[in-house]
Backbone as XML, in Angstrom:
<?xml version="1.0"?>
<chain id="A" units="angstrom">
  <residue number="1" name="UNK">
    <atom name="N" x="96.282" y="69.858" z="20.355"/>
    <atom name="CA" x="96.662" y="68.750" z="20.317"/>
    <atom name="C" x="97.300" y="68.300" z="21.571"/>
  </residue>
  <residue number="2" name="UNK">
    <atom name="N" x="96.651" y="66.931" z="22.020"/>
    <atom name="CA" x="96.977" y="66.615" z="23.285"/>
    <atom name="C" x="98.399" y="65.603" z="23.156"/>
  </residue>
  <residue number="3" name="UNK">
    <atom name="N" x="99.299" y="65.647" z="24.176"/>
    <atom name="CA" x="100.494" y="64.792" z="23.896"/>
    <atom name="C" x="100.336" y="63.800" z="24.906"/>
  </residue>
  <residue number="4" name="UNK">
    <atom name="N" x="100.662" y="62.535" z="24.336"/>
    <atom name="CA" x="100.387" y="61.220" z="25.163"/>
    <atom name="C" x="101.759" y="61.160" z="25.942"/>
  </residue>
  <residue number="5" name="UNK">
    <atom name="N" x="101.627" y="60.993" z="27.179"/>
    <atom name="CA" x="102.942" y="60.942" z="28.055"/>
    <atom name="C" x="103.075" y="59.368" z="28.499"/>
  </residue>
  <residue number="6" name="UNK">
    <atom name="N" x="104.154" y="58.810" z="27.889"/>
    <atom name="CA" x="104.293" y="57.151" z="28.268"/>
    <atom name="C" x="105.325" y="57.089" z="29.340"/>
  </residue>
  <residue number="7" name="UNK">
    <atom name="N" x="105.725" y="58.242" z="29.892"/>
    <atom name="CA" x="106.788" y="58.004" z="30.967"/>
    <atom name="C" x="106.160" y="57.355" z="32.285"/>
  </residue>
  <residue number="8" name="UNK">
    <atom name="N" x="104.900" y="57.812" z="32.724"/>
    <atom name="CA" x="104.402" y="57.157" z="34.103"/>
    <atom name="C" x="103.882" y="55.781" z="33.821"/>
  </residue>
  <residue number="9" name="UNK">
    <atom name="N" x="103.003" y="55.551" z="32.629"/>
    <atom name="CA" x="102.769" y="53.764" z="32.526"/>
    <atom name="C" x="104.168" y="52.856" z="32.392"/>
  </residue>
  <residue number="10" name="UNK">
    <atom name="N" x="105.039" y="53.472" z="31.573"/>
    <atom name="CA" x="106.437" y="52.958" z="31.549"/>
    <atom name="C" x="107.318" y="52.734" z="32.852"/>
  </residue>
  <residue number="11" name="UNK">
    <atom name="N" x="107.166" y="53.875" z="33.738"/>
    <atom name="CA" x="107.574" y="53.658" z="35.297"/>
    <atom name="C" x="107.068" y="52.693" z="36.220"/>
  </residue>
  <residue number="12" name="UNK">
    <atom name="N" x="105.559" y="52.681" z="35.894"/>
    <atom name="CA" x="104.962" y="52.029" z="36.564"/>
    <atom name="C" x="105.009" y="50.323" z="36.157"/>
  </residue>
  <residue number="13" name="UNK">
    <atom name="N" x="105.130" y="50.031" z="34.981"/>
    <atom name="CA" x="105.460" y="48.727" z="34.516"/>
    <atom name="C" x="106.736" y="48.266" z="34.810"/>
  </residue>
  <residue number="14" name="UNK">
    <atom name="N" x="107.949" y="49.070" z="34.776"/>
    <atom name="CA" x="109.171" y="48.721" z="34.965"/>
    <atom name="C" x="109.021" y="48.493" z="36.688"/>
  </residue>
  <residue number="15" name="UNK">
    <atom name="N" x="108.473" y="49.104" z="37.487"/>
    <atom name="CA" x="108.269" y="48.812" z="38.895"/>
    <atom name="C" x="107.572" y="47.416" z="39.205"/>
  </residue>
  <residue number="16" name="UNK">
    <atom name="N" x="106.696" y="47.311" z="38.510"/>
    <atom name="CA" x="106.002" y="46.011" z="38.789"/>
    <atom name="C" x="106.884" y="44.846" z="38.595"/>
  </residue>
  <residue number="17" name="UNK">
    <atom name="N" x="107.243" y="45.064" z="37.386"/>
    <atom name="CA" x="108.263" y="43.951" z="36.901"/>
    <atom name="C" x="109.531" y="43.574" z="38.050"/>
  </residue>
  <residue number="18" name="UNK">
    <atom name="N" x="109.945" y="44.882" z="38.367"/>
    <atom name="CA" x="110.908" y="44.662" z="39.101"/>
    <atom name="C" x="110.707" y="44.066" z="40.413"/>
  </residue>
  <residue number="19" name="UNK">
    <atom name="N" x="109.349" y="44.385" z="40.910"/>
    <atom name="CA" x="109.025" y="43.827" z="42.123"/>
    <atom name="C" x="108.808" y="42.278" z="42.037"/>
  </residue>
  <residue number="20" name="UNK">
    <atom name="N" x="108.238" y="42.128" z="40.993"/>
    <atom name="CA" x="107.939" y="40.553" z="40.724"/>
    <atom name="C" x="109.133" y="39.705" z="40.512"/>
  </residue>
  <residue number="21" name="UNK">
    <atom name="N" x="109.918" y="40.070" z="39.816"/>
    <atom name="CA" x="111.295" y="39.270" z="39.599"/>
    <atom name="C" x="112.232" y="39.492" z="40.658"/>
  </residue>
  <residue number="22" name="UNK">
    <atom name="N" x="111.975" y="40.264" z="41.489"/>
    <atom name="CA" x="113.038" y="40.493" z="42.828"/>
    <atom name="C" x="112.759" y="39.706" z="43.837"/>
  </residue>
  <residue number="23" name="UNK">
    <atom name="N" x="111.657" y="39.062" z="43.818"/>
    <atom name="CA" x="111.142" y="38.294" z="45.077"/>
    <atom name="C" x="111.679" y="36.828" z="45.156"/>
  </residue>
  <residue number="24" name="UNK">
    <atom name="N" x="111.881" y="36.591" z="43.488"/>
    <atom name="CA" x="112.369" y="35.081" z="43.504"/>
    <atom name="C" x="113.735" y="34.848" z="44.106"/>
  </residue>
  <residue number="25" name="UNK">
    <atom name="N" x="114.669" y="35.678" z="43.642"/>
    <atom name="CA" x="116.267" y="35.566" z="44.470"/>
    <atom name="C" x="116.067" y="35.503" z="45.985"/>
  </residue>
  <residue number="26" name="UNK">
    <atom name="N" x="115.213" y="36.702" z="46.498"/>
    <atom name="CA" x="114.945" y="36.799" z="47.655"/>
    <atom name="C" x="114.661" y="35.567" z="48.378"/>
  </residue>
  <residue number="27" name="UNK">
    <atom name="N" x="113.547" y="34.833" z="47.827"/>
    <atom name="CA" x="113.024" y="33.764" z="48.266"/>
    <atom name="C" x="113.808" y="32.490" z="48.381"/>
  </residue>
  <residue number="28" name="UNK">
    <atom name="N" x="114.736" y="32.493" z="47.341"/>
    <atom name="CA" x="115.596" y="31.375" z="47.232"/>
    <atom name="C" x="116.817" y="31.625" z="48.244"/>
  </residue>
  <residue number="29" name="UNK">
    <atom name="N" x="117.341" y="32.941" z="48.427"/>
    <atom name="CA" x="118.216" y="33.291" z="49.608"/>
    <atom name="C" x="117.696" y="32.950" z="51.120"/>
  </residue>
  <residue number="30" name="UNK">
    <atom name="N" x="116.546" y="33.236" z="51.134"/>
    <atom name="CA" x="115.858" y="32.591" z="52.464"/>
    <atom name="C" x="115.664" y="31.353" z="53.023"/>
  </residue>
  <residue number="31" name="UNK">
    <atom name="N" x="115.680" y="30.349" z="51.715"/>
    <atom name="CA" x="115.465" y="29.053" z="51.969"/>
    <atom name="C" x="116.788" y="28.370" z="52.461"/>
  </residue>
  <residue number="32" name="UNK">
    <atom name="N" x="117.917" y="29.084" z="52.209"/>
    <atom name="CA" x="119.230" y="28.686" z="52.450"/>
    <atom name="C" x="119.727" y="29.071" z="53.918"/>
  </residue>
  <residue number="33" name="UNK">
    <atom name="N" x="119.056" y="29.934" z="54.231"/>
    <atom name="CA" x="119.385" y="30.683" z="55.648"/>
    <atom name="C" x="118.862" y="29.797" z="56.909"/>
  </residue>
  <residue number="34" name="UNK">
    <atom name="N" x="119.748" y="29.729" z="57.763"/>
    <atom name="CA" x="119.129" y="28.924" z="59.055"/>
    <atom name="C" x="118.704" y="29.945" z="59.877"/>
  </residue>
  <residue number="35" name="UNK">
    <atom name="N" x="118.407" y="29.531" z="61.184"/>
    <atom name="CA" x="117.711" y="30.465" z="62.191"/>
    <atom name="C" x="118.295" y="31.408" z="62.528"/>
  </residue>
  <residue number="36" name="UNK">
    <atom name="N" x="119.908" y="31.368" z="62.535"/>
    <atom name="CA" x="120.653" y="32.510" z="63.201"/>
    <atom name="C" x="121.121" y="33.425" z="61.953"/>
  </residue>
  <residue number="37" name="UNK">
    <atom name="N" x="120.576" y="33.061" z="60.884"/>
    <atom name="CA" x="120.874" y="33.884" z="59.489"/>
    <atom name="C" x="122.276" y="33.528" z="58.836"/>
  </residue>
  <residue number="38" name="UNK">
    <atom name="N" x="122.830" y="32.429" z="59.261"/>
    <atom name="CA" x="123.960" y="31.940" z="58.327"/>
    <atom name="C" x="123.367" y="31.348" z="57.151"/>
  </residue>
  <residue number="39" name="UNK">
    <atom name="N" x="124.147" y="31.545" z="55.889"/>
    <atom name="CA" x="123.726" y="30.989" z="54.794"/>
    <atom name="C" x="124.865" y="30.421" z="54.210"/>
  </residue>
  <residue number="40" name="UNK">
    <atom name="N" x="124.580" y="29.088" z="53.500"/>
    <atom name="CA" x="125.713" y="28.456" z="52.848"/>
    <atom name="C" x="125.249" y="27.827" z="51.588"/>
  </residue>
  <residue number="41" name="UNK">
    <atom name="N" x="126.417" y="27.729" z="50.789"/>
    <atom name="CA" x="126.087" y="27.156" z="49.327"/>
    <atom name="C" x="125.882" y="25.747" z="49.521"/>
  </residue>
  <residue number="42" name="UNK">
    <atom name="N" x="125.026" y="24.848" z="49.176"/>
    <atom name="CA" x="124.994" y="23.509" z="49.247"/>
    <atom name="C" x="125.390" y="22.838" z="48.199"/>
  </residue>
  <residue number="43" name="UNK">
    <atom name="N" x="125.649" y="23.370" z="47.141"/>
    <atom name="CA" x="126.155" y="23.127" z="45.728"/>
    <atom name="C" x="127.694" y="22.517" z="45.970"/>
  </residue>
  <residue number="44" name="UNK">
    <atom name="N" x="128.673" y="23.423" z="46.684"/>
    <atom name="CA" x="130.127" y="23.151" z="46.844"/>
    <atom name="C" x="130.202" y="21.935" z="47.880"/>
  </residue>
  <residue number="45" name="UNK">
    <atom name="N" x="130.832" y="20.834" z="47.540"/>
    <atom name="CA" x="131.197" y="19.754" z="48.587"/>
    <atom name="C" x="132.268" y="20.220" z="49.303"/>
  </residue>
  <residue number="46" name="UNK">
    <atom name="N" x="132.150" y="19.965" z="50.755"/>
    <atom name="CA" x="133.438" y="20.390" z="51.369"/>
    <atom name="C" x="134.408" y="19.280" z="51.110"/>
  </residue>
  <residue number="47" name="UNK">
    <atom name="N" x="135.867" y="19.481" z="51.288"/>
    <atom name="CA" x="136.692" y="18.691" z="51.315"/>
    <atom name="C" x="136.799" y="17.821" z="52.419"/>
  </residue>
  <residue number="48" name="UNK">
    <atom name="N" x="137.421" y="16.487" z="52.143"/>
    <atom name="CA" x="137.448" y="15.469" z="53.374"/>
    <atom name="C" x="138.557" y="15.861" z="53.981"/>
  </residue>
  <residue number="49" name="UNK">
    <atom name="N" x="138.293" y="15.646" z="55.239"/>
    <atom name="CA" x="139.807" y="15.990" z="56.321"/>
    <atom name="C" x="140.736" y="14.886" z="56.041"/>
  </residue>
  <residue number="50" name="UNK">
    <atom name="N" x="141.671" y="15.457" z="56.204"/>
    <atom name="CA" x="142.935" y="14.460" z="56.480"/>
    <atom name="C" x="142.855" y="13.727" z="57.697"/>
  </residue>
  <residue number="51" name="UNK">
    <atom name="N" x="143.472" y="12.696" z="57.332"/>
    <atom name="CA" x="143.695" y="11.973" z="59.160"/>
    <atom name="C" x="144.672" y="12.299" z="59.581"/>
  </residue>
  <residue number="52" name="UNK">
    <atom name="N" x="144.638" y="12.644" z="61.263"/>
    <atom name="CA" x="145.895" y="13.015" z="61.930"/>
    <atom name="C" x="147.003" y="12.064" z="61.887"/>
  </residue>
  <residue number="53" name="UNK">
    <atom name="N" x="148.261" y="12.868" z="61.777"/>
    <atom name="CA" x="149.317" y="12.271" z="61.642"/>
    <atom name="C" x="149.873" y="11.770" z="63.191"/>
  </residue>
  <residue number="54" name="UNK">
    <atom name="N" x="149.969" y="10.670" z="63.441"/>
    <atom name="CA" x="150.291" y="10.381" z="64.840"/>
    <atom name="C" x="151.898" y="10.018" z="64.889"/>
  </residue>
  <residue number="55" name="UNK">
    <atom name="N" x="152.482" y="10.445" z="65.669"/>
    <atom name="CA" x="153.899" y="10.553" z="66.112"/>
    <atom name="C" x="154.211" y="8.893" z="66.848"/>
  </residue>
  <residue number="56" name="UNK">
    <atom name="N" x="154.980" y="8.268" z="65.961"/>
    <atom name="CA" x="155.180" y="6.783" z="66.647"/>
    <atom name="C" x="156.544" y="6.714" z="67.209"/>
  </residue>
  <residue number="57" name="UNK">
    <atom name="N" x="157.464" y="7.592" z="67.036"/>
    <atom name="CA" x="158.604" y="7.451" z="67.628"/>
    <atom name="C" x="158.639" y="8.423" z="69.000"/>
  </residue>
  <residue number="58" name="UNK">
    <atom name="N" x="159.284" y="8.004" z="70.154"/>
    <atom name="CA" x="159.220" y="8.928" z="71.166"/>
    <atom name="C" x="160.159" y="10.104" z="71.160"/>
  </residue>
  <residue number="59" name="UNK">
    <atom name="N" x="160.059" y="11.277" z="71.780"/>
    <atom name="CA" x="160.955" y="12.208" z="71.576"/>
    <atom name="C" x="162.632" y="11.920" z="71.995"/>
  </residue>
  <residue number="60" name="UNK">
    <atom name="N" x="163.557" y="12.347" z="71.361"/>
    <atom name="CA" x="164.845" y="11.877" z="71.822"/>
    <atom name="C" x="165.385" y="13.025" z="72.732"/>
  </residue>
  <residue number="61" name="UNK">
    <atom name="N" x="165.756" y="12.911" z="73.697"/>
    <atom name="CA" x="166.309" y="13.954" z="74.745"/>
    <atom name="C" x="167.805" y="13.865" z="74.965"/>
  </residue>
  <residue number="62" name="UNK">
    <atom name="N" x="168.645" y="14.777" z="75.141"/>
    <atom name="CA" x="169.988" y="14.818" z="75.129"/>
    <atom name="C" x="170.474" y="13.894" z="76.522"/>
  </residue>
  <residue number="63" name="UNK">
    <atom name="N" x="171.323" y="13.153" z="76.353"/>
    <atom name="CA" x="171.840" y="12.225" z="77.473"/>
    <atom name="C" x="172.594" y="12.945" z="78.702"/>
  </residue>
  <residue number="64" name="UNK">
    <atom name="N" x="172.163" y="13.440" z="79.417"/>
    <atom name="CA" x="172.558" y="14.513" z="80.612"/>
    <atom name="C" x="172.752" y="13.671" z="81.895"/>
  </residue>
  <residue number="65" name="UNK">
    <atom name="N" x="171.824" y="12.665" z="82.235"/>
    <atom name="CA" x="171.596" y="11.903" z="83.311"/>
    <atom name="C" x="170.979" y="12.793" z="84.417"/>
  </residue>
  <residue number="66" name="UNK">
    <atom name="N" x="170.072" y="13.823" z="83.900"/>
    <atom name="CA" x="169.427" y="14.877" z="84.806"/>
    <atom name="C" x="170.409" y="15.659" z="85.541"/>
  </residue>
  <residue number="67" name="UNK">
    <atom name="N" x="171.479" y="15.983" z="84.872"/>
    <atom name="CA" x="172.463" y="17.057" z="85.550"/>
    <atom name="C" x="172.325" y="18.064" z="85.104"/>
  </residue>
  <residue number="68" name="UNK">
    <atom name="N" x="172.366" y="19.276" z="85.790"/>
    <atom name="CA" x="172.429" y="20.594" z="85.268"/>
    <atom name="C" x="173.997" y="21.034" z="84.635"/>
  </residue>
  <residue number="69" name="UNK">
    <atom name="N" x="173.873" y="22.037" z="83.672"/>
    <atom name="CA" x="175.372" y="22.446" z="83.402"/>
    <atom name="C" x="176.006" y="22.908" z="84.422"/>
  </residue>
  <residue number="70" name="UNK">
    <atom name="N" x="177.224" y="22.873" z="84.428"/>
    <atom name="CA" x="178.232" y="23.429" z="85.471"/>
    <atom name="C" x="177.980" y="24.981" z="85.707"/>
  </residue>
  <residue number="71" name="UNK">
    <atom name="N" x="178.667" y="25.353" z="86.941"/>
    <atom name="CA" x="178.337" y="26.677" z="87.361"/>
    <atom name="C" x="178.989" y="27.689" z="86.266"/>
  </residue>
  <residue number="72" name="UNK">
    <atom name="N" x="180.258" y="27.184" z="85.728"/>
    <atom name="CA" x="181.131" y="27.906" z="84.755"/>
    <atom name="C" x="180.460" y="28.297" z="83.661"/>
  </residue>
  <residue number="73" name="UNK">
    <atom name="N" x="179.865" y="27.194" z="83.098"/>
    <atom name="CA" x="179.015" y="27.255" z="81.934"/>
    <atom name="C" x="177.925" y="28.289" z="81.889"/>
  </residue>
  <residue number="74" name="UNK">
    <atom name="N" x="177.097" y="28.166" z="83.082"/>
    <atom name="CA" x="175.957" y="28.953" z="82.981"/>
    <atom name="C" x="176.254" y="30.475" z="83.300"/>
  </residue>
  <residue number="75" name="UNK">
    <atom name="N" x="177.565" y="30.746" z="84.109"/>
    <atom name="CA" x="178.127" y="31.881" z="84.301"/>
    <atom name="C" x="178.526" y="32.701" z="82.756"/>
  </residue>
  <residue number="76" name="UNK">
    <atom name="N" x="179.056" y="31.849" z="82.185"/>
    <atom name="CA" x="179.854" y="32.231" z="80.869"/>
    <atom name="C" x="178.591" y="32.727" z="79.935"/>
  </residue>
  <residue number="77" name="UNK">
    <atom name="N" x="177.502" y="32.013" z="79.867"/>
    <atom name="CA" x="176.246" y="32.118" z="78.952"/>
    <atom name="C" x="175.812" y="33.384" z="79.440"/>
  </residue>
  <residue number="78" name="UNK">
    <atom name="N" x="175.556" y="33.368" z="80.729"/>
    <atom name="CA" x="174.706" y="34.803" z="81.266"/>
    <atom name="C" x="175.689" y="36.073" z="80.871"/>
  </residue>
  <residue number="79" name="UNK">
    <atom name="N" x="177.110" y="36.023" z="81.194"/>
    <atom name="CA" x="177.623" y="36.883" z="80.792"/>
    <atom name="C" x="177.827" y="37.537" z="79.394"/>
  </residue>
  <residue number="80" name="UNK">
    <atom name="N" x="177.627" y="36.343" z="78.531"/>
    <atom name="CA" x="177.636" y="36.558" z="77.174"/>
    <atom name="C" x="176.244" y="37.116" z="76.889"/>
  </residue>
  <residue number="81" name="UNK">
    <atom name="N" x="175.198" y="36.756" z="77.487"/>
    <atom name="CA" x="174.056" y="37.374" z="77.003"/>
    <atom name="C" x="174.109" y="38.609" z="77.423"/>
  </residue>
  <residue number="82" name="UNK">
    <atom name="N" x="174.545" y="39.251" z="78.562"/>
    <atom name="CA" x="174.547" y="40.624" z="79.046"/>
    <atom name="C" x="175.352" y="41.535" z="78.145"/>
  </residue>
  <residue number="83" name="UNK">
    <atom name="N" x="176.429" y="40.704" z="77.484"/>
    <atom name="CA" x="177.435" y="41.634" z="76.661"/>
    <atom name="C" x="176.529" y="41.962" z="75.416"/>
  </residue>
  <residue number="84" name="UNK">
    <atom name="N" x="175.853" y="40.795" z="75.045"/>
    <atom name="CA" x="174.936" y="40.961" z="73.556"/>
    <atom name="C" x="173.902" y="42.082" z="73.760"/>
  </residue>
  <residue number="85" name="UNK">
    <atom name="N" x="173.265" y="42.178" z="74.919"/>
    <atom name="CA" x="172.222" y="42.922" z="75.156"/>
    <atom name="C" x="172.828" y="44.239" z="75.426"/>
  </residue>
  <residue number="86" name="UNK">
    <atom name="N" x="173.843" y="44.545" z="76.088"/>
    <atom name="CA" x="174.655" y="45.775" z="76.102"/>
    <atom name="C" x="175.002" y="46.350" z="74.810"/>
  </residue>
  <residue number="87" name="UNK">
    <atom name="N" x="175.778" y="45.665" z="73.641"/>
    <atom name="CA" x="175.773" y="46.000" z="72.484"/>
    <atom name="C" x="174.858" y="46.453" z="71.806"/>
  </residue>
  <residue number="88" name="UNK">
    <atom name="N" x="173.526" y="45.572" z="71.702"/>
    <atom name="CA" x="172.288" y="46.205" z="71.248"/>
    <atom name="C" x="171.973" y="47.487" z="71.476"/>
  </residue>
  <residue number="89" name="UNK">
    <atom name="N" x="171.908" y="47.698" z="72.849"/>
    <atom name="CA" x="171.505" y="49.188" z="73.428"/>
    <atom name="C" x="172.422" y="50.125" z="72.999"/>
  </residue>
  <residue number="90" name="UNK">
    <atom name="N" x="173.750" y="50.062" z="72.901"/>
    <atom name="CA" x="174.513" y="50.975" z="72.534"/>
    <atom name="C" x="174.718" y="51.167" z="71.014"/>
  </residue>
  <residue number="91" name="UNK">
    <atom name="N" x="174.472" y="50.275" z="70.332"/>
    <atom name="CA" x="174.155" y="50.374" z="68.755"/>
    <atom name="C" x="172.780" y="51.175" z="68.438"/>
  </residue>
  <residue number="92" name="UNK">
    <atom name="N" x="171.805" y="50.824" z="69.308"/>
    <atom name="CA" x="170.652" y="51.669" z="68.938"/>
    <atom name="C" x="170.665" y="52.856" z="69.553"/>
  </residue>
  <residue number="93" name="UNK">
    <atom name="N" x="171.479" y="53.236" z="70.638"/>
    <atom name="CA" x="171.502" y="54.317" z="70.932"/>
    <atom name="C" x="172.157" y="55.601" z="70.258"/>
  </residue>
  <residue number="94" name="UNK">
    <atom name="N" x="173.276" y="54.835" z="69.490"/>
    <atom name="CA" x="174.109" y="55.841" z="68.544"/>
    <atom name="C" x="173.296" y="56.163" z="67.238"/>
  </residue>
  <residue number="95" name="UNK">
    <atom name="N" x="172.541" y="55.068" z="66.703"/>
    <atom name="CA" x="171.577" y="55.240" z="65.789"/>
    <atom name="C" x="170.655" y="56.487" z="66.087"/>
  </residue>
  <residue number="96" name="UNK">
    <atom name="N" x="170.020" y="56.423" z="67.003"/>
    <atom name="CA" x="168.928" y="57.425" z="67.382"/>
    <atom name="C" x="169.730" y="58.586" z="67.513"/>
  </residue>
  <residue number="97" name="UNK">
    <atom name="N" x="170.842" y="58.841" z="68.156"/>
    <atom name="CA" x="171.675" y="60.131" z="68.553"/>
    <atom name="C" x="172.081" y="60.859" z="66.869"/>
  </residue>
  <residue number="98" name="UNK">
    <atom name="N" x="172.469" y="59.741" z="66.065"/>
    <atom name="CA" x="172.810" y="60.343" z="64.885"/>
    <atom name="C" x="171.520" y="61.069" z="64.292"/>
  </residue>
  <residue number="99" name="UNK">
    <atom name="N" x="170.311" y="60.302" z="64.659"/>
    <atom name="CA" x="168.997" y="60.691" z="63.611"/>
    <atom name="C" x="168.567" y="62.380" z="64.477"/>
  </residue>
  <residue number="100" name="UNK">
    <atom name="N" x="168.983" y="62.326" z="65.793"/>
    <atom name="CA" x="168.700" y="63.750" z="66.162"/>
    <atom name="C" x="169.521" y="64.537" z="65.931"/>
  </residue>
  <residue number="101" name="UNK">
    <atom name="N" x="170.827" y="64.528" z="65.824"/>
    <atom name="CA" x="171.869" y="65.511" z="65.419"/>
    <atom name="C" x="171.943" y="65.930" z="64.045"/>
  </residue>
  <residue number="102" name="UNK">
    <atom name="N" x="171.159" y="64.899" z="63.274"/>
    <atom name="CA" x="171.184" y="65.295" z="61.875"/>
    <atom name="C" x="170.027" y="66.176" z="61.395"/>
  </residue>
  <residue number="103" name="UNK">
    <atom name="N" x="169.056" y="66.275" z="62.360"/>
    <atom name="CA" x="167.789" y="67.206" z="62.100"/>
    <atom name="C" x="168.410" y="68.676" z="62.108"/>
  </residue>
  <residue number="104" name="UNK">
    <atom name="N" x="168.194" y="69.408" z="61.008"/>
    <atom name="CA" x="168.687" y="70.799" z="60.726"/>
    <atom name="C" x="167.335" y="71.681" z="61.271"/>
  </residue>
  <residue number="105" name="UNK">
    <atom name="N" x="167.605" y="72.419" z="62.057"/>
    <atom name="CA" x="166.551" y="73.387" z="62.684"/>
    <atom name="C" x="166.475" y="74.810" z="61.757"/>
  </residue>
</chain>
């Protein structure tokens, strides 16, 4: 008695239907692509851009009459800056030394 095999005909039918129905989405995707390969969805409407905000008031500058700060004020701010940087360096150095000495060999 001869057995009939349905696997090969079934496989061929599935392949044929797969090839036939897979061409339609590929064709639709090709229609939406540009020459450089960029595709975009035409069903989505872009948001309307908001108009730019224009500044109507001119900027207000402090009334210094064009004069620079006094030498004493500049020296004080420079010294305070140096003190702040020094404190930061010392603080980070102490923390890093604690980490080095806390490692148990």
